[in-house]
N, C-alpha and C positions, 0 to 999 in steps of 0.2 A: 504494500500500500504506500502511495506517495505520502510524504510527510505533511504536505498541505492538506491532503484529503483527511488524514488522521486528525490533524489539528481542527479542521472544520467540523468533523464528526463529534469531537469532544465538546467544542463550543456549542454545537446544536443540542447535544445531550444535556448540557448544563442548563439550558433554557427549558427544554422539554420536561426535565425531571425536577426543576425547581432548585437548582444550585445557584446559578448566577443569572441576573437580568441586567440589561443595559439601563443605566440610570435615566430616569425621566423619558422612558421609551415612547410614551404616548405623545410626547412633544418632539419626537425625532431624536431623542437621546442627547446626552452630554458627553462629549469626547473625553476618554480617559477616566471615566467615573462609572462604577458598577454597584449594583445592589445585590446583597446576598439573600437568596430566597430561603424557603423553609428548610431545605436540606443543606444548602450552602452555609447558613448561619450555624446549624448544628455541627457541620464538619469543621468550620472555623473555630467554634467554641471548643470542640474536642481537642483540636490541635493546640490551641492556646492553653487549655487546662493541662494537657500532657506536658507542655513546656514548663508551665508554672509549677506544677507538682514536682517535676524532676529537678528543677533549679532551686526551689525555695524550701523543700522538705529536707533541708540539711542545715546544720548549725551555723555555717559560715556565709549564708546568703540571706539577705533581708529583702522584702518587697517594698515597692514605692509606686505611687501614682501621682506624678507631678502635673502641673497645669500646662495646658496647650499654649496659653498666652504667658509670656515671660517678659521681664524687663528688657528693653531693646539693647542695653549694654551687654547682656548675656551673649548676643549674637555678634557684637563687636569683639568681645573677648575670645569667642570661639573661632573667629576668622570667617564666619559665614557672610558677613556684610561685605568683606573685601574679596574673599576667595570663592564663594559658592556660586560660581557662574559657569555657563556654557557658551561657547562661541556659536553665534546664530547667523545664518545666511538666508536670503529670500531669492526665489526664482523670479526673474524679471518677466518671464513669459507666462507661467501658470499661477504665480503669486504664492506657491506653496512655500512653507517655512521648514528649515532643516537645521539640525546640529551640524556644524561645519566639520566635526571630526567623525561623523558617521555616514557620510555620503555614499560610501561603498556598500553599505548595508541597507540603504533606503531606496525605495522606488520613486521614480519621477512622478510628480503630481499631475502631469498632463495625461488625460485619458487616451489621447491619440498615440501616446508612446507606452502603451501597456507593457509592463514587464521590464521596462528600461530602468537602469540604475541611475540615480541622481548624479553620480560622479561624472557620467557622460555629459550631462548638461553643464556641470561645473567646468569641465575641460573645454567646452565650447564657449565659455565666457558668458553664460546666461544668468550667473548669480551675482548678487550684491557683495560688497566687501563684508568680511566677518566682523561682528561686533559682539561684545560681551553682554550676556543677559543673565541677571540674577534670578535664581530659581525660587527664592522665598516669596510666598504670598504676603502682601502688605495690607494692613488694615489700620483702623484708628480707634483709640479709646477716648470716650467722652464725646460731647456734642460738637466740638470744633475739629475740623479735618485740616490740620496743618502739621508741619514737621515736628512740632513738640508733642504730638499725640500719636505718632506712628508706632505701631507694634507689628510683630510678625507672627504668622501661624508657624509653629515650630517645624523645621525641615527634618528633625531627628529628635528622638526622645532622650538621647544620652546627656545633653546639657542639664536637663532637670535632675539627673542623678548627681552630676558633679557639684552643682551648687548646693545640694543637700548632703554632701559627704559628711560634714561635721555634725549636722543634725542627726543623721542616722547612726553614725559612729557613737556619739555621746548618749543618745536616748536608749540605744540597744546594747550599750557597753561592749561593742565589738572591738576585737583586736585584729590587727593585720596578720595574715591575709584574710580578707572578707570581701563579699560582693554585694551589690545592690541590683535587683532585677526589676524590670518594668515592662509592661505591655501597654501600648498606646498608639493613638493616631499621629501620623505625621503627614505633611503636605509639601509637595514640590511642584512648582509651576513649570512642568516639563515642556520643552519646545515641541517635542514629538512623543506622543504616547503610542505604544505598539504592543503587539503580541498579547492581546487579551489582558490578563491581570499582571503581566510581567512588568510593565512600566505604566503606572497610573499616577494621577495627580493627588489622590487621597489614598492612604494605605495604612496598615498597622505594622508596627515593629515590635519584636520581642528582643529586648536588649538586656544584657547583663554586663556591668562594669566591675571587674575584680581588682581590688586595690592591694598592692603587694610591695614588699621591700625591693627597691631597684636592683639589688644584687641577685634576686631570684627571678628576674623577668623571663629568661629563656626557659627555665624549668616550667613556669606556669603557662607560658605561651604554648609549649608542646602539650602540656596536660589538657588545656582547653580545646586545642585543635583535635585531639583524639576523642575527648568527651563529646564534642558537638558532632563530629562525623558519625560516631557510633549511635547518637541519638536518632538519627534518621533511619539507620538500619534497624534499630529496636522497634520502630513503628512501621516496618515492612517495606521500606524503600529498597529497590534492587541496587546492590553494590556496583554492578557493572554499568549502571546508569549514572554513577556519581564519580567525581574526581576532585582532587585538591589542586588548585592552581596558586603558585607562589607569585606575589606581586614583584615585578622587577622595578616598576616606577612607583614610588611610595608617595602617599599623601603627606602634606606638610607636617602633620602631627605624628607620623608613624615611624617606628624603628624597624618593624617587620609586619607583614600582613599576608594572609592567605584567603582565598575564596573557596568555599565548598560549592561546587557547581553540579547542576543536574542537566542531563542531555534531553532537552525538550524537543518536540518535533521540528522546531525552527533552529535548533542548534544548542550549544552549551550556554548556560546562563547561571549567574550567581544566585544562590538561595540563602547563603549566610557568609558573613565575613568575620574572621578572627584577626584582631589587630593589637599590636603592642603600641599603645598610644603614649608611652613614656609618662613623664609628668607634665606634658604639654598643657592639658586642659586645666588641671588644678593650679598650675603655675600662672596661667593666663588669667584665671578668675581671681587669684590672689593679687595679681598686678592691677587689674581693673577695678576690683571692689575694695582693695585694701584690707580684706579679711584673710588672716592666715589660715591656709588649708593644709596644715602640717599634721604629722603623726609623731608622737613621742613614744618610743619603745622603752617601757619601764625596766625591762630585763637588761637591755644593753646600754641604756641611757643615751640612745641615738635619736636624733631628731631629723626628719626628712619629709619631703613631699613625695607621697607614694607614686609609683608607676601604676599604670592601669592596663590590664588585659581586657579587651572588649570582645564580647560575642554579640553580633548584631544579625538577627534573622528577620526576614520579612514574613509576617504571618500570611499575607496574601500570596506571596510567591511560594511559600511552603505549601499552602493549600493547593495551588496550581500544580506544583510538582507531585504532590501526593495523588491528585486527581489523575494526572496523565500517567503516572507510574502504575496506577491501579487499573487502567483501561485495558481490557482484553477483548478480542473477538475470536470466536471459535465456531465450528460447525457441529451442531448436535441434531441428529435425526434429520439431516438434510436441510436444517434451518440455521440461520445465523443467530448465535447467542452473543449478546453484548453484556459484559459483566465488569463491575468495578470491584476489584479485589482489595478493598480496604482492610487494614489491620482492624480487628474488632474494637480495639480501644478508641479508634478515631472515627469509625463508621457512624454516619448520622443516625441511622435507625439500627438498633441491635437485633431486633427480631420482629417478624410479621406473623400474624395469626389469621388462619383461614378456616371457615367452616367449609367442608367439602361441598355441601349443598345447603340451600337456604330453607331447610325443613327439618323435621324430626328432632327438634331441640338442639341441633348442632350450632346455630348462631348464638343461642343463649349460653351454651357451654364455652364457646369461643370468646364471647364478651366477658364472661367471668374470668377467663384466663388473662385477658387484656387488663381487667381491673386489678388483678393481683400483680402483674408484671410492671405496670406503668408507675407503681410506687418506687421502683428500683432502677428501671432502665427505660430508654426510649423505644416504644413499640408502635406497630401500625396494624390496623384491622382492615381486611379486604375481603369482601364476599362477592365481588363482581367478576364474571367471566369464568372460563375454564381454568382449572388449577394450574395447567402449564403456562398459561398467559400471566397468571398472577405471579408465578415463580419468575418469569422473564422480567416483569416490571420491577420486582424487588432486586433482581440481579443488576439491573441498570442503576438502581439506587445504592447498590453496594451493601445491602442488608445481609449480614453473615448467616442468619438462621431463619428458616420459615417453619412454622408449626401448623400442622393440619389436624383439625377435628373431624373424625369420620364415624361410620357406624360402629366400629370396634370401640371407639371412645365411650359410646353410650353403654356398651356391654361390660367392658373391663377397666375403663378409666385410663387407657393408654392413648397416646397421641404420637404423631410422626414428626420428628425433627429432621429437616432437610438442610444439609450443609451447602453453602453457596459455591465454594470453589470446586469441590469434588462431586457435588450433586448427590452424594450418598445419603441414605435415609436410615434412621433408626427409630425404633418404638420404645418409648419410655412412659412411665406412669406420670400423669399430669400433675400429681401432687409433689413430684420431685423436680418439676421443670425449672423452677427458679434457681435451685442449687446447681443444677446441671448447667444452666446458662451462665451463672456467675463463674463457674469453673472454666467454661469454654472461653468466656470473654475476658478472663483475668489477664493482667499484664504486669 
């Protein structure tokens, strides 16, 4: 299957099954913005909860939820006002706008040149001179819209962690090494959005900043690189579709950096970055605020500004990678079967319950099972259509287990559990169902 065909099929499935919708679709949509439907919001929530649980259920990492709006000096100190820019060019002919450093990967905006790369137009002199464009969204606080009331929608969540370093350290009596984790919205006024959820203007980040003794930076960088790569494997991502790429050109704040990349249908793309940010951020905020952001080691009597190892994952990109990694097509009984093979821990719906037919008290028994299960896991009831079609619908939703109530259930209290990936079925007593599902879905 061609990669574009695969990509289009997954995007179509996302809308059909309620994962992702175009934002404001009834008005023609808003470019680079998406809404998470009933299954999409569950999948996203499960991914975030898995990340939060694995990062914060340890003694050395605390949680935080900082404000989206921050003092404008924060972004001066971080370097975003000065450095957070992309070079932008416009096509004089079709008026399309591009990042100057990605013309080789972008298609020409002129429909008459379908499939043509924008770099060809650039080589023919059809573009304006490049000019820098700041990616931060700007707004105003208060009733007067002037330079004194300018604030920015945060382009990353990390700075909210840095400015709260002392607050968290002191209130939770933490000692180095320790980390601060946060999940939150970030906003970037991208020149070009592309590839579905991969590059959007509004997205969620899952970031953790780990504060360390500068003498131990290499040890902790390697530790978090391994931890974060293995996290994706833990939740079912295929290892052969992942790789680690070392940055040769480093950001102004970094001593070393790697990307965890996934092979999407359109090519390799970053889903998480691990960075040794040194003491750049804390030192800059110390310089701009005048507040000392230091650590005093009582054991060694040493005073220093900590180094930071950052793990920065895009929740939206992670969801997209898990979606595409889970997508399979196979032929079963001369019919195409489409299935999302999510790890049970992140699957939006854990189990679906069907009455075989809508009579003989089967719907009532199935409804009772739903009532028992929904107190513990996300479940779905379906009594419409042939049982095979109901299985196929749940396969496309990624539901790991389907439970069928039939005539034998009315006789001996047993039900059928059908497993999504193998399609194997087993009969169990309905009174044991919750414990069986808890064991199967455990992680």
